[in-house]
C-alpha positions as CSV (number, residue, x, y, z in Angstrom):
1,M,0.0,0.0,0.0
2,K,1.3,3.4,-0.9
3,I,0.5,6.5,1.2
4,K,0.0,10.0,0.1
5,I,0.0,12.8,2.8
6,C,-1.8,15.9,1.6
7,G,-2.3,19.5,2.9
8,L,1.3,20.2,3.7
9,M,2.2,23.7,4.7
10,R,5.5,23.3,6.6
11,E,9.0,22.4,5.4
12,R,9.7,20.3,8.6
13,D,6.6,18.1,7.7
14,V,7.9,17.7,4.1
15,R,11.3,16.6,5.3
16,L,9.7,14.3,7.9
17,L,7.7,12.5,5.1
18,G,11.0,11.9,3.3
19,E,12.5,10.4,6.5
20,L,9.4,8.2,7.0
21,H,9.4,7.1,3.3
22,A,6.0,8.4,2.4
23,D,5.2,8.0,-1.3
24,I,3.6,11.3,-2.3
25,A,3.5,14.7,-0.6
26,G,0.4,16.8,-1.6
27,F,0.2,20.6,-1.7
28,V,-3.1,22.3,-2.1
29,T,-2.3,25.2,-4.4
30,E,-4.4,28.0,-5.8
31,Y,-7.6,26.1,-5.1
32,P,-10.5,28.0,-6.4
33,I,-12.4,28.2,-3.1
34,R,-11.1,29.1,0.3
35,V,-9.7,26.1,2.3
36,P,-7.3,26.2,5.3
37,W,-4.5,24.4,3.4
38,N,-4.4,26.7,0.3
39,L,-0.9,27.8,-0.9
40,T,0.2,30.3,-3.4
41,S,2.4,29.0,-6.3
42,A,5.4,30.6,-4.7
43,E,4.7,28.9,-1.3
44,A,4.2,25.6,-3.0
45,A,7.5,25.9,-5.0
46,R,9.3,26.6,-1.7
47,L,7.9,23.6,0.0
48,M,8.4,21.3,-3.0
49,A,12.1,22.3,-3.0
50,A,12.3,20.7,0.4
51,A,11.2,17.3,-0.8
52,P,14.1,14.8,-0.5
53,P,14.9,12.3,-3.2
54,G,12.4,9.6,-3.4
55,L,9.4,11.6,-2.1
56,K,7.2,12.5,-5.1
57,T,5.2,15.7,-5.1
58,C,1.5,16.4,-6.1
59,I,-0.3,19.7,-6.6
60,V,-3.9,19.6,-5.6
61,T,-5.9,22.2,-7.5
62,G,-8.8,22.8,-9.8
63,G,-10.7,25.4,-11.8
64,E,-10.1,26.8,-15.3
65,R,-8.1,24.3,-17.3
66,E,-5.7,26.7,-19.0
67,K,-4.8,28.2,-15.6
68,T,-4.3,24.8,-14.2
69,V,-2.0,23.7,-17.0
70,S,0.0,27.0,-16.6
71,L,0.3,26.4,-12.8
72,I,1.5,22.9,-13.3
73,R,4.0,23.7,-16.0
74,E,5.5,26.4,-13.7
75,L,5.8,24.1,-10.6
76,R,6.6,20.8,-12.4
77,P,5.4,18.3,-9.7
78,D,5.3,14.6,-10.3
79,F,1.4,14.6,-10.2
80,V,-1.5,17.0,-10.4
81,Q,-4.7,16.1,-8.6
82,L,-7.8,17.6,-10.1
83,H,-10.2,18.1,-7.2
84,F,-12.8,20.6,-8.3
85,N,-15.5,20.6,-11.0
86,E,-13.5,19.5,-14.0
87,T,-15.4,17.8,-16.8
88,L,-14.2,14.8,-18.9
89,H,-13.2,17.3,-21.7
90,D,-11.2,19.4,-19.2
91,T,-9.5,16.2,-17.9
92,E,-8.6,15.1,-21.4
93,Y,-7.2,18.6,-22.2
94,I,-5.0,18.7,-19.1
95,V,-3.7,15.1,-19.7
96,R,-2.7,15.9,-23.2
97,A,-1.0,19.2,-22.2
98,L,1.0,17.6,-19.4
99,S,1.8,14.3,-21.0
100,P,5.0,15.6,-22.7
101,L,6.3,16.6,-19.3
102,G,5.7,13.2,-17.7
103,I,3.3,14.6,-15.1
104,G,0.6,12.2,-14.1
105,V,-3.0,13.3,-13.6
106,I,-5.1,12.1,-10.7
107,K,-8.8,12.8,-11.2
108,T,-11.3,12.8,-8.3
109,L,-14.5,10.9,-9.0
110,P,-17.7,13.0,-8.4
111,M,-19.5,11.4,-5.5
112,T,-23.1,12.0,-6.4
113,A,-24.9,10.7,-9.5
114,K,-26.0,14.2,-10.5
115,E,-22.4,15.4,-10.4
116,R,-21.2,12.5,-12.4
117,I,-23.7,13.2,-15.1
118,E,-22.9,16.9,-15.2
119,R,-19.1,16.3,-15.4
120,L,-18.6,13.0,-17.0
121,G,-21.9,12.4,-18.9
122,T,-23.0,9.3,-17.0
123,A,-23.9,8.4,-13.4
124,D,-22.6,4.8,-13.9
125,I,-19.5,4.4,-11.8
126,G,-18.0,1.7,-14.0
127,E,-18.5,3.8,-17.1
128,C,-17.0,6.9,-15.4
129,A,-13.9,4.8,-14.6
130,R,-13.6,3.6,-18.2
131,L,-14.0,7.1,-19.5
132,L,-11.3,8.6,-17.2
133,G,-9.0,5.6,-17.9
134,G,-9.5,6.3,-21.6
135,A,-8.7,10.0,-21.0
136,G,-5.2,8.9,-19.9
137,V,-5.4,9.6,-16.1
138,Y,-2.7,8.0,-13.9
139,A,-5.3,7.2,-11.2
140,I,-8.8,7.9,-10.0
141,L,-9.3,9.3,-6.5
142,C,-12.4,8.1,-4.5
143,D,-12.6,10.8,-1.8
144,S,-15.4,11.9,0.5
145,R,-14.0,15.4,0.5
146,T,-15.6,17.4,-2.3
147,P,-15.7,21.1,-3.2
148,A,-19.0,21.2,-1.3
149,N,-17.3,20.1,2.0
150,A,-13.7,21.1,1.2
151,S,-13.1,22.9,4.4
152,S,-14.6,20.3,6.7
153,S,-12.9,17.9,9.1
154,T,-12.6,14.2,8.4
155,E,-15.4,12.7,6.4
156,A,-15.9,8.9,6.3
157,A,-15.0,7.2,3.0
158,D,-17.7,5.7,0.9
159,F,-16.5,2.1,0.7
160,G,-19.4,1.0,-1.5
161,I,-18.4,3.5,-4.2
162,Y,-14.8,2.6,-3.7
163,D,-15.4,-1.2,-4.1
164,E,-17.4,-0.7,-7.3
165,L,-14.9,1.8,-8.8
166,R,-11.9,-0.5,-8.0
167,R,-13.7,-3.5,-9.7
168,E,-14.4,-1.5,-12.9
169,S,-11.4,0.8,-13.2
170,P,-8.6,0.2,-15.8
171,V,-6.3,2.4,-13.8
172,P,-5.3,2.5,-10.1
173,V,-7.8,3.8,-7.5
174,I,-6.8,5.9,-4.5
175,L,-8.9,5.8,-1.4
176,A,-9.4,8.8,0.9
177,G,-11.8,10.0,3.6
178,G,-11.7,9.5,7.3
179,I,-8.5,7.5,7.4
180,T,-6.6,7.9,10.6
181,E,-3.9,6.2,12.7
182,E,-6.7,4.4,14.5
183,N,-8.3,2.8,11.5
184,I,-5.6,2.6,8.7
185,G,-4.7,-0.9,9.8
186,K,-8.3,-2.2,9.5
187,T,-8.8,-0.3,6.2
188,A,-5.7,-1.8,4.8
189,A,-6.6,-5.3,5.8
190,S,-10.2,-5.1,4.7
191,Y,-9.8,-3.3,1.4
192,E,-6.1,-3.7,0.4
193,P,-6.1,-0.3,-1.4
194,Y,-3.4,0.5,-3.9
195,M,-2.9,3.9,-2.2
196,V,-4.5,5.9,0.5
197,D,-4.6,9.7,0.6
198,I,-4.6,11.2,4.1
199,M,-4.9,14.9,5.2
200,T,-6.8,15.7,8.4
201,G,-6.2,12.3,9.8
202,A,-2.5,13.2,10.1
203,E,-2.9,16.6,11.6
204,S,-3.1,18.3,15.0
205,A,-4.5,21.5,13.3
206,P,-5.0,22.5,9.6
207,G,-1.6,22.4,7.9
208,I,0.2,21.2,11.0
209,K,1.1,17.6,10.7
210,D,1.5,15.6,13.9
211,E,4.7,13.6,14.0
212,A,3.3,10.8,16.2
213,K,0.3,10.3,13.9
214,L,2.5,10.3,10.8
215,R,4.8,7.7,12.3
216,N,1.8,5.5,13.2
217,I,0.3,5.9,9.8
218,L,3.4,5.4,7.7
219,K,4.4,2.1,9.4
220,F,1.6,0.6,7.4
221,R,3.2,1.6,4.1
222,T,4.6,-1.2,2.0
223,Q,6.4,-1.0,-1.3
224,V,4.4,-2.3,-4.3
């Protein structure tokens, strides 16, 4: 199981992730609505520069697609996570634009049937997975945190949607939502996710990662 830790705002936390062998460090950057973890592009660049060798970086953003591509071309992370209201066409555009740079695109699955129809043209989870896989995304994120609850504290993962998505998806599926040091072991044993994405479950306050929590979480990481 790989582990991505998101919402980083301090250099010391970035360096600690390197020491603990996390897989991906996530930086919420120029997100289109107000959230406690939001960074400017300059702040994100400074934090990404602190990432030691072996720790991959991911910019979590959203909004107008040309602006997103421009931001990612400037920062050059390993991945970009589209976590707003992007459509299938937006996703395809961003994948094509970033492919020559070797930057992988992670796309969040809309959680409600209405949102899936509006953004991907179908409510069917399996068809959404196939469409996103066909668009060339690196992975699909199944996350209980959406633009509607972006600033909230931990929300429980929807394991029903996750199971269906994983069965149907041609690309890796990342699980997020309510994962903490207390339940990561049970989650790993029960669902064997390819990767988990954790933000508030590793914090003592927004943007302040808790070293003890990180150590307890990352001991479940295994190389795959």
